[in-house]
N, C-alpha and C positions, 0 to 999 in steps of 0.2 A: 504494500500500500504506500502510495506517495504521501509526502508530508502535506501537500495541498489537499488531497482527498481526506486525510485524517482530520485536518482542520475543518473542512466543510461538514464532515459527519459530526464533529464535536459541536459545531454551531447548531446542527439539526437536533442534537441531543438536548442542548439548552433550550431550544424552542419548544420541544415536547415537555421538558420539565416545567416550563414557565406557565403552563395553563392551569396549574393547581389552584391559584388564588381566585381567578375569575370563575372557574367551575364551582368552587366551594361556595362562592357568594350566591349561587343560584339553587342551593339545596333548600328543600321545604322544611323537613322535620329533623333530619340527622344533625347532631351537634357534637362538638368536641371529641371525646374518646370514641364515640360511635363512628364518626367520620373516618378516624384513623383505622378502626377495626375493619370496616368494609373495604376501604382502599387497600389495606395490606392484604386482606383475604383475596380480593380480586387480583392483586399483584401476584400473590403466590400461585393462584390458579393459572394465570397467564404464563408465569415463569415455568411452572411444572410442565405445562403442555409444550412449551418451546424447547425446554431442555431435554425432555424425553424424545421429542422429534429429532433434535440435533444429535444426541448422544446414544439413543437407543438403550438397550439393557446395560451398557457400560456406565450410564449415568448413576444408577443405583450402586454399582460397585465403587465408583469414584467417591460417592457420598459416604459410603460405609468406611472407606479407607482414607477419608480426609484427614489432613494433618493440621497442626495448630494454626498456620496462617489462614486457613479457610474459616475456622471457628472465630478467630479474632476479627476477620473481615465481616463475618456474619453479625457479630455484636455491633460493629460500626454501622452496617447497613440498617439494622433494626433501630439503632439510635437515631440515625438520620431520618428514616421514615416517620418515626413516632414524634420526635421533637418538632419537625417541620410542620406537620399537620396540626398538632396541638397549638403551636404558636400562631398559626393562621386564625384559629378561633379566639385568640386572646388579644390580637392587635391587628393593625392594618397590613395589607399585602405588601405595601411599600416598605414598612418598617421591618417586616420579616426578611424580605429579600435584601434590604440594605445590610442587615446584620449578618446574613449569610455571606456577604461579599468580602468579609475579612479573610475568607478561606485561602486565597492565593498567598497572602503574607504568611499565614500559619503553615501552609503546605511547603512554601519555599524554605522556611526556617527548619521544618522537620526534615526535608530532603537534604539540607546542608548539614544538619546535626547527625542524622542517622545513616544517610546514604553517602555522605561526603561529596555531594554534587557541588560543582563550582558553577554557579549561575552567572551568565553573562551580565554585564552592566546594564544592557538594555532591558533585561527582564526585571532587574531590581528597580530601575527607573519606572518601568510600566506598572509594577506593583505599587510603588510609592504614589504614582499619580492616581492610580485606581483607588487606592486606600484613602487618599486625600479627598477624592470625590465622595467616597462613602462616608467619611468623617463629616464632611460638610452636610450631607443629607441627614445623617444621624443626629448631628447637633441640633439642627432645626426641628426634626421630629421630636426630640426629647424636650426642647423648649416649649413645644406645643402640648405637652402633657401626655405623650403616648405611653401606654402601659409598660412599666418596667418588667412585670412578670413575663409578658409575651417576649420581650427582648431577651431576658435571661434564658428562657426555654429555647429560643431560636439560636442562641450562642452554642448550644450543644451540637448543632448541625455542622458548622464549619470545623469545629474541633474533631468530631468523629470523621468528617470527610477528609481532613488533613491526614489523620492516622491511616485511613483506608487507602487514599491515593499513594501515600508513601509506601505502604505495605505492598500494594499491587505493583508499584514500580520496582521494589526490591525483588519480588518474586519473578517478574518478567525479565529482570536483568541477570538472574542466575543461570549457570550452565549445568546441564545434566551431567552427572558423574556417577560412578559406581558407588561412591560413598554417600552422596546426598540423594541419589535416586532421581526419578523423573520429576519435573516441575509439577507442583500441585495444581489441579484444575480449580480455578477460583470462581467459576460461574455458579456452582451450587451454593456459594456463600450468599448470593443475592436472594435465592429462594429461602434459605434458612433464616436470613434476616427478616424477610417478609413474614414468615411464620412466627418468629419471636415477637415481632411488632403486633401481629394480630392477637396472639394468645395473651400477651401482656396487658392489652387494653380491653379485652372482652369482658372481664369482670367489672371494669369501670364503666363500660358502655351499656351494661344491662340495666333496665329492659330496652331492647332495640325498638326504635321508633321510625326508622327510615321508610319513606314511601317508595312506591314503584319508580316514580320519577327520580328520587334520590339514588336508588340502586343503579339505575341506568347511568347517571352521571358519575357515581363512584366506580362503576365498572370501567368507564372511560379513563378515570384517573389511575386505576390499578394497572390497566394494560398499556394504554397509550402514554400516560404521563410517567409511569414507573417502569414496567416490565421491559418494554422495548428499548428505551434509552439507557437503562442500567446495563442490559446485555451489551449494548454498543460500547458503553464507556469502558467496560472491562476489556473488550477487544482493543479499544484505542489506547489503553494503558501500555500496550506493547510498542506503539508507534510514537506517542507523545510523552515528553517528560511530565512528571507529576505537577511541577509548577505551571507548565503551559496548559495542562488540563484544567487546573484550578483557575488560571487567568481567563481562559476562554469561558469558563463557567460563570464569570461575571456577567455575561450577556443575559443570563437568566433574570438578573435584576431588571434590566431594561425591558426585556420582553414581557416579564411578569407585570411590571408596573403599567406598561402600555395596555396589556390585556385587561387589567383591572380598571383602567381608565375608560377604555372603549366599551367593555362588556359589563361592567358592574357600577359605573359611575363614581369610582374612587379616583377623583382627579388629583394628580400629584401636584405638589407645591412647586414654586419656582426654584427652591433650593434642591428639590429632587431632580428637576430637569437639568439644573446646572451640574450637579454631581454626576448625573448619568452621562452628560456630555463628556466629562472628564474621564469616566470609565471607558466610554467608546473610543476616545482619543488614545488612551493608553493601549487598548487592544489593537487598534489599527496601526499605531506606531510600531508596536512589538512585532506584529505579523509582517509588516512591510520590510522591516530590517531583516527579519529571518528569511523572507523570500529572496531578498537581494543577495544575502550571503550564500544561500543555497545555489542561486544561479551562478555566482562567481566561482564557487567550488566546482560545480558541474562543468563550467567553461574551461577552468584550468585542468580538470581531469581529461577533457576531450582534446585539449591542446597537447 
C-alpha cells in the first residue's frame, strides 16, 4: 500500500468515526449507558461477522491463542468505546471531540518514550499547532461553562488511544523469529473490546428503553461508525507511524463538529472555527512536506 493511499483511507476512517455525535442527537429514548451498550453490541456483531468471513475457522484458534498484546489492546478499545459515548451524553459534541484531539501529542510522547521513535521536526510543529488550536477551542468552551464531568470522561479516550496506537505500532514493527514466534493477530482485540464495553455497561443500562428507531441508528453507529473503520485502522497501523495516525485522527474533530452543526443544530462558536482552522492547517502542512520528501526520495532512487 502506498503512503498516499494509506492517508486517504485514514481520512475515510475519521469521516466514519465522526458521525457519532450527530447520530446520537437524533435518538428518541436511549440515553447514556444504554446508548453505549447497543452501539458496542452492534459493533461486536459486525466485527464477528467480518472477522469470521476474513479468517474462517482460524479466527477462533487465533483468539484462543492470543497473547498479552491482544488483551491489552482489547482493554484500550473497550475504554475508548465506552468513554467516548458516555461523554457525548454529558457534554457537547464539540467539547468531546476537542478533548479527544490531544491524542496526537500523547501518542507522539508515548512513541518517543516506549518505541524510541525520532519524530521529524515537522511532525512536532504540526502537533504543536494542532494542540494550540485545540487549546484555544477548549479554553473558550470551558469559559462558557461546559460540563467538567463530560470532559474528564472524554480524556480517557485519547489516553487509551495513545496506548493502543503505540502498542499496534510496536507489534507491527517486530520481526518473526523462532524465539518470539509469529506476530500476534491484533484484529480480535477490536471484537473483545466491543464485548467488554457492552457487558460492562449492560447492568447500568437496564431497563432498556430504546425504540425501533433508536436501534436502527445505533446499528449504524456499531457497524459503520465503529466496526468498519476500526478494522481499517488496525491494517493502516502497518503503513503509518502511530503519531501520523493520531495526527490524521484530528480530522474527526472537524468532521464531527460540522456534522453536529448541519445535522443537529449544534452551531460551533467562532473560537471552535478558529481552532479547527489551525488543526486543518497543521494537517495539510505535515502531509504536504511528507509528500514532497517522498517524491524527492523516489526521484533520487530512480536516478
